[in-house]
C-alpha positions in Angstrom: 51.3 2.1 8.8 49.5 4.3 11.3 45.8 3.8 12.0 43.4 6.4 13.3 39.9 5.3 14.4 36.8 7.4 13.6 34.0 6.6 16.1 30.3 7.5 16.0 29.5 10.2 18.5 26.1 8.5 19.2 27.1 4.8 19.5 30.8 4.9 20.0 31.2 2.3 17.3 34.2 2.6 14.9 32.8 3.9 11.6 36.1 4.1 9.6 39.9 4.0 9.8 42.4 6.5 8.5 45.4 4.9 6.9 48.7 6.8 7.0 51.7 5.3 5.2 55.1 7.0 4.8 56.6 6.6 1.4 58.8 8.3 -1.2 57.6 11.1 -3.5 58.7 10.1 -7.0 58.6 13.7 -8.1 60.9 15.2 -5.5 62.7 12.1 -4.1 61.7 13.2 -0.6 59.5 11.6 2.0 55.7 11.8 1.6 52.8 10.7 3.8 50.1 8.9 1.9 46.7 8.8 3.5 43.2 7.3 2.7 40.0 6.5 4.6 38.6 2.9 4.9 34.9 2.6 5.8 34.0 -0.3 8.1 31.7 -2.6 6.1 28.1 -2.7 7.3 26.7 -5.9 9.0 30.0 -7.9 9.3 31.1 -9.7 12.5 34.1 -8.4 14.4 36.1 -11.3 13.0 35.2 -10.4 9.4 35.9 -6.7 10.0 39.4 -7.5 11.3 40.0 -9.7 8.2 38.8 -7.0 5.8 40.8 -4.4 7.7 44.1 -6.3 7.4 43.4 -7.0 3.7 42.8 -3.2 3.1 46.0 -2.3 5.0 48.0 -4.7 2.9 46.6 -3.5 -0.4 47.1 0.2 0.5 50.7 -0.5 1.6 51.3 -2.3 -1.7 49.8 0.6 -3.6 52.0 3.2 -1.7 55.1 0.9 -2.4 54.4 1.0 -6.2 53.8 4.7 -6.2 57.0 5.4 -4.2 59.0 3.3 -6.7 57.7 5.4 -9.5 55.5 2.6 -11.0 52.5 4.0 -12.9 49.4 2.9 -10.9 45.9 3.4 -12.0 44.0 5.4 -9.4 41.1 3.1 -8.5 39.8 4.8 -5.4 36.5 5.6 -7.0 33.4 5.2 -4.8 30.6 2.8 -5.7 28.2 5.8 -5.6 30.1 7.8 -8.3 30.6 4.8 -10.5 27.0 3.5 -10.2 25.6 6.9 -11.1 27.9 7.2 -14.1 26.9 3.7 -15.2 23.2 4.6 -14.9 23.5 7.8 -16.9 25.3 5.9 -19.7 22.3 3.6 -20.2 20.5 6.0 -22.6 23.8 6.8 -24.3 24.3 3.2 -25.1 20.7 2.8 -26.3 18.4 5.8 -26.5 15.3 3.6 -26.4 16.1 1.9 -23.1 13.6 4.0 -21.1 12.2 1.0 -19.2 15.6 -0.3 -18.3 16.7 3.1 -17.2 13.7 3.6 -15.0 13.8 0.1 -13.5 17.5 0.4 -12.6 16.8 3.8 -11.2 14.3 2.2 -8.8 16.7 -0.6 -8.0 19.5 1.8 -7.2 17.2 3.4 -4.5 17.5 0.1 -2.7 21.2 -0.6 -3.5 22.7 2.8 -2.9 22.1 3.3 0.8 23.9 0.0 1.4 26.9 0.5 -0.9 27.4 4.3 -1.5 30.0 4.6 1.3 32.3 1.9 -0.1 35.1 2.3 -2.5 34.6 -0.1 -5.4 37.8 -1.9 -4.6 36.7 -2.6 -1.0 33.5 -4.4 -1.9 33.9 -8.0 -0.9 31.7 -11.2 -1.3 30.8 -11.0 2.4 29.5 -7.4 2.0 27.5 -8.4 -1.1 26.1 -11.5 0.6 25.0 -9.3 3.6 23.1 -7.1 1.2 21.4 -10.1 -0.5 20.4 -11.4 3.0 18.8 -8.0 3.7 16.9 -8.2 0.4 15.5 -11.6 1.2 14.2 -10.5 4.6 12.8 -7.0 4.0 9.0 -6.7 4.0 6.2 -4.3 2.9 2.6 -3.8 4.1 -0.3 -4.6 1.9 -4.1 -4.2 2.4 -6.6 -7.0 2.2 -10.3 -6.0 2.2 -13.2 -8.4 3.0 -16.9 -7.8 3.6 -17.4 -7.7 7.3 -21.1 -6.9 7.3 -23.6 -7.2 4.5 -24.6 -4.0 2.8 -28.1 -5.3 2.1 -29.4 -3.2 5.0 -28.1 -0.1 3.3 -29.5 -1.1 -0.1 -32.9 -1.8 1.5 -33.0 1.7 3.1 -32.9 3.3 -0.4 -36.1 4.0 -2.2 -34.3 3.0 -5.4 -33.8 -0.3 -7.2 -30.5 -2.1 -6.9 -29.9 -1.4 -10.6 -30.4 2.3 -10.1 -28.0 2.3 -7.2 -25.4 0.3 -9.2 -25.7 2.8 -12.0 -25.2 5.8 -9.7 -22.2 4.1 -8.2 -20.8 3.3 -11.7 -20.6 -0.4 -11.1 -22.5 -3.6 -12.0 -25.3 -5.2 -9.8 -23.0 -8.2 -9.5 -20.5 -6.0 -7.6 -23.2 -5.0 -5.1 -24.1 -8.7 -4.7 -20.4 -9.4 -3.9 -20.5 -6.7 -1.3 -23.6 -8.2 0.2 -21.9 -11.5 1.2 -19.9 -11.6 4.4 -16.3 -12.9 3.8 -16.1 -11.9 0.1 -12.9 -10.2 -0.9 -13.4 -6.9 -2.5 -11.4 -4.1 -4.1 -10.5 -1.3 -1.7 -11.6 1.3 -4.3 -15.0 -0.4 -4.5 -15.4 -0.4 -0.7 -14.6 3.3 -0.5 -17.0 4.1 -3.3 -19.9 2.2 -1.5 -19.0 3.7 1.9 -18.9 7.3 0.4 -22.2 6.8 -1.4 -24.1 5.7 1.8 -22.1 8.1 4.0 -20.8 5.4 6.3 -17.3 4.6 7.5 -15.5 1.9 5.4 -14.7 0.0 8.6 -18.4 -0.6 9.5 -19.0 -2.9 6.5 -15.5 -3.9 5.4 -12.6 -5.4 7.2 -9.3 -3.9 6.2 -6.3 -6.0 7.2 -2.7 -5.0 6.9 -0.4 -7.9 6.1 3.4 -7.9 6.2 4.7 -9.6 3.1 8.2 -10.4 1.8 9.1 -9.0 -1.6 8.7 -11.2 -4.6 11.7 -13.2 -5.7 11.7 -11.6 -9.2 11.8 -8.1 -7.5 14.9 -9.2 -5.5 16.4 -10.9 -8.6 16.0 -7.6 -10.6 17.9 -5.7 -7.9 20.6 -8.3 -7.8 20.9 -8.2 -11.6 21.4 -4.4 -11.5 24.2 -4.7 -8.8 25.8 -7.5 -10.8 25.7 -5.4 -14.0 27.4 -2.4 -12.3 30.2 -4.5 -10.8 30.5 -6.4 -14.0 31.2 -3.2 -15.8 33.7 -2.2 -13.1 35.5 -5.4 -13.7 35.5 -4.9 -17.5 37.1 -1.5 -16.9 39.7 -3.2 -14.6 38.6 -1.2 -11.6 38.0 -4.4 -9.7 39.4 -7.9 -10.1 36.1 -9.8 -9.6 32.4 -9.2 -9.9 31.5 -10.3 -6.3 27.8 -9.7 -7.0 27.7 -12.7 -9.5 26.3 -16.1 -8.6 29.8 -17.5 -8.5 30.5 -15.7 -5.2 27.1 -15.5 -3.5 24.2 -17.7 -2.4 20.9 -17.8 -4.5 18.3 -15.0 -4.0 15.0 -16.0 -2.3 11.7 -14.3 -2.0 8.0 -15.0 -2.4 6.7 -16.5 -5.7 3.4 -14.8 -6.6 0.9 -16.8 -8.5 -0.2 -14.9 -11.6 -3.8 -13.8 -11.2 -5.5 -14.9 -14.5 -9.0 -15.8 -15.6 -9.9 -19.5 -15.7 -11.7 -20.9 -18.8 -15.2 -20.0 -17.6 -14.1 -16.5 -16.4 -12.4 -15.8 -19.7 -15.5 -16.7 -21.6 -17.6 -14.4 -19.4 -15.0 -11.7 -19.9 -15.2 -12.1 -23.7 -19.0 -12.1 -23.6 -19.0 -8.8 -21.7 -16.4 -7.3 -24.0 -18.4 -8.1 -27.1 -21.4 -6.4 -25.5 -19.4 -3.3 -24.5 -21.0 -0.1 -25.9 -17.9 2.0 -25.9 -16.4 0.7 -29.2 -12.9 2.1 -28.4 -12.7 0.1 -25.2 -14.3 -2.9 -26.8 -11.6 -3.0 -29.5 -8.7 -2.5 -27.0 -9.9 -5.2 -24.6 -10.6 -7.6 -27.5 -7.0 -7.1 -28.7 -5.7 -8.0 -25.2 -7.8 -11.2 -24.8 -7.9 -12.5 -28.4 -4.3 -11.7 -29.4 -2.4 -11.9 -26.1 -0.7 -8.6 -26.8 1.2 -6.5 -24.3 -0.5 -3.2 -23.5 2.4 -1.3 -25.0 1.9 -3.3 -28.3 -1.8 -2.5 -28.3 -1.3 1.3 -27.8 1.4 1.2 -30.4 -0.8 -0.2 -33.2 -1.4 1.7 -36.4 -4.0 1.0 -39.0 -1.2 0.2 -41.4 -0.4 -2.8 -39.1 -3.9 -4.2 -39.7 -4.4 -6.3 -42.9 -8.1 -6.8 -43.2 -7.8 -8.8 -46.5 -5.4 -11.4 -45.0 -6.8 -11.1 -41.5 -3.4 -10.4 -39.9 -2.0 -8.0 -37.4 1.6 -6.9 -37.3 3.5 -5.7 -34.1 6.1 -3.2 -35.3 6.4 -0.8 -32.4 5.6 -0.3 -28.6 4.3 2.8 -26.9 5.3 3.1 -23.3 5.0 5.5 -20.5 8.5 6.3 -19.3 7.5 8.2 -16.2 7.3 12.0 -15.7 10.9 12.2 -16.8 10.3 11.2 -20.4 6.5 10.9 -20.8 4.9 8.8 -23.5 7.5 7.3 -25.9 7.3 5.1 -29.0 10.1 2.6 -29.5 10.9 -0.6 -31.3 9.5 -3.9 -30.0 10.8 -5.4 -26.7 12.9 -8.0 -28.5 13.6 -9.1 -32.1 11.0 -11.8 -31.8 8.4 -9.4 -30.5 8.2 -7.9 -34.0 5.8 -10.4 -35.6 2.8 -10.8 -37.9 0.0 -13.0 -36.6 -3.4 -14.1 -37.8 -6.6 -12.6 -36.2 -9.8 -14.5 -35.4 -12.9 -13.6 -37.3 -14.6 -12.0 -34.3 -11.7 -9.5 -33.8 -11.6 -8.7 -37.5 -15.3 -7.7 -37.4 -14.8 -5.6 -34.3 -11.8 -3.8 -35.9 -13.8 -3.1 -39.1 -16.6 -1.6 -37.1 -14.1 0.5 -35.0 -12.4 1.7 -38.2 -15.6 3.3 -39.5 -16.1 5.1 -36.2 -12.4 6.1 -36.1 -12.6 7.5 -39.6 -15.5 9.7 -38.6 -13.6 10.8 -35.5 -10.6 11.8 -37.6 -12.8 14.0 -39.8 -14.4 15.7 -36.7 -11.0 16.3 -35.1 -9.7 18.0 -38.3 -6.1 19.2 -38.2 -5.4 17.6 -34.8 -5.6 14.2 -36.3 -4.3 15.1 -39.8 -1.3 12.8 -39.6 -2.7 10.3 -37.2 -2.7 6.6 -37.9 -2.8 5.1 -34.4 -5.8 3.0 -33.4 -5.9 4.7 -30.0 -5.2 8.4 -29.6 -5.8 11.3 -27.3 -8.2 14.0 -28.4 -5.2 16.1 -29.6 -3.9 13.4 -31.9 -1.0 12.4 -29.7 -0.4 8.7 -28.7 -2.5 7.4 -25.8 -0.8 6.7 -22.5 -0.7 2.9 -22.0 -1.6 3.5 -18.4 -5.1 4.6 -19.7 -5.5 1.1 -21.1 -4.7 -0.4 -17.7 -7.4 1.9 -16.2 -9.9 0.7 -18.8 -9.3 -2.9 -17.8 -9.7 -2.1 -14.1 -12.9 0.0 -14.6 -14.4 -2.7 -16.8 -13.7 -5.5 -14.2 -15.1 -3.3 -11.4 -18.2 -2.5 -13.4 -19.0 -6.1 -14.0 -17.9 -7.5 -10.7 -15.0 -9.5 -12.1 -11.9 -10.2 -10.2 -9.0 -7.9 -10.9 -6.8 -9.2 -13.7 -4.4 -6.5 -15.0 -3.5 -6.0 -18.6 -0.4 -8.2 -18.6 -2.3 -10.9 -16.8 -4.9 -10.8 -19.6 -2.0 -11.7 -21.8 -1.1 -14.6 -19.5 -4.7 -15.7 -19.6 -4.8 -15.7 -23.4 -1.6 -17.6 -23.7 -2.6 -20.1 -21.0 -5.9 -20.8 -22.7 -4.2 -21.3 -26.1 -2.1 -24.0 -24.4 -5.1 -25.6 -22.8 -6.8 -25.5 -26.3 -4.0 -27.8 -27.5 -2.5 -25.3 -29.9 1.1 -26.4 -30.5 3.5 -24.8 -28.1 5.7 -23.5 -30.9 2.8 -21.7 -32.4 1.7 -20.2 -29.1 5.3 -19.1 -28.4 5.6 -17.4 -31.8 2.3 -15.7 -31.5 3.3 -14.4 -28.0 6.5 -13.0 -29.4 8.7 -15.2 -27.2 12.3 -15.9 -28.4 11.6 -19.7 -28.2 9.5 -22.4 -26.6 11.8 -22.6 -23.6 10.6 -19.2 -22.4 7.0 -20.1 -22.8 7.7 -23.4 -20.9 9.3 -21.5 -18.1 6.5 -19.1 -17.7 3.5 -21.4 -18.2 4.8 -24.6 -16.4 1.6 -24.7 -14.2 -0.7 -24.7 -17.2 1.4 -27.3 -19.0 1.3 -29.5 -15.8 -2.5 -29.3 -15.9 -2.5 -30.2 -19.6 -0.2 -33.1 -18.8 -2.7 -34.5 -16.3 -5.5 -34.2 -18.9 -3.3 -36.0 -21.4 -2.7 -38.9 -19.0 -6.5 -39.3 -18.5 -7.1 -39.2 -22.3 -4.4 -41.7 -23.0 -5.6 -44.0 -20.2 -9.1 -44.0 -21.7 -7.7 -44.6 -25.1 -5.7 -47.6 -24.0 -8.5 -49.0 -21.9 -11.2 -48.5 -24.6 -13.1 -46.0 -22.4 -15.2 -43.4 -24.3 
């Protein structure tokens, strides 16, 4: 075999090797020169590169030997880039409703592809994959943390208006102004900008904006790992590679930060419910009530139809999801997330009354919209009768929390709040799991371990008092 080095003009480093092996042309019986290019794996030590180079030379010579002998050999010099793109495009062919999976893997490939696109599938080794995983676990991103640096009371006092009037003009609650009046309080960046713009002052004068370098969450890294493993797993199934080197069998565990879920505690949840019940916008009141009372996913809320509401038996059925599948696909309605997500659950009396009130208003809206709503049955619609974007529901939650000075708990965390509080209320875990649409209690246990530990401590106190006769 003859080797030719290809060096970088900038660094002088060897980027690839050209293999040239003399063999026999099975078609003519004459001599033929077989060639291929081997890319030097990124991030390996010189020792490991030498090992991989020798391995690649041996495999190519073996390949040329088989071809020269007239043995039918499957051409498996396909690049990772070509195979991964093909695998990704086939997702919607395999399941036309897999929009979320398609978009999530598309984002993951943006991280994976720059590292692997230059490799042939057959040249990807455990050391290459591990190097990529090491990179995943060390990469960082910048996030902003905003705190009150100087009280805005002096700005409020300068206005010849009441604080209530100022809050109304800002579109927020007086409590939010009170939070911005106390030095050291964390505050939403959007709120800080709104206040600064209203008083025509720089944000930095009253609010300290700190940029913090943070590692990516473990679940983010694990999602990327899963995508890579799925791709190489499919390559193995098609016999393009012998092993799936992205699997846990060949690599070390993925690490990353574990983010605590931001949920309301018991008192905060009660305050949230009180404010929701007093919300004047009945459409928003109904949507937020469904989130906190029923622990629904936002896609489940937006997917609800009136035929899914049984007022007589006081039940609600989840039969479909409405998701936003990016600009590429828009708003789509699909079957529930899993088989267990399709469920019928009882509603509390308060929610039943809210839904009855909303139904009367909805019916009047349908009449006023005429033909636009002729075939409409969704609880939440756009003015033109089309399904509402679930992102709108997320914005409602954020606006509601900003308006009342509540900490930011997004839609899905309201679901976590509702499930956690059901556990704390001593509702049997199996019932909580079924109402949440989980496949089994193990999933609920895995997600809500912290809440269950807290409940375990309460149980020990209660049992201690029972044994010791303490009231």
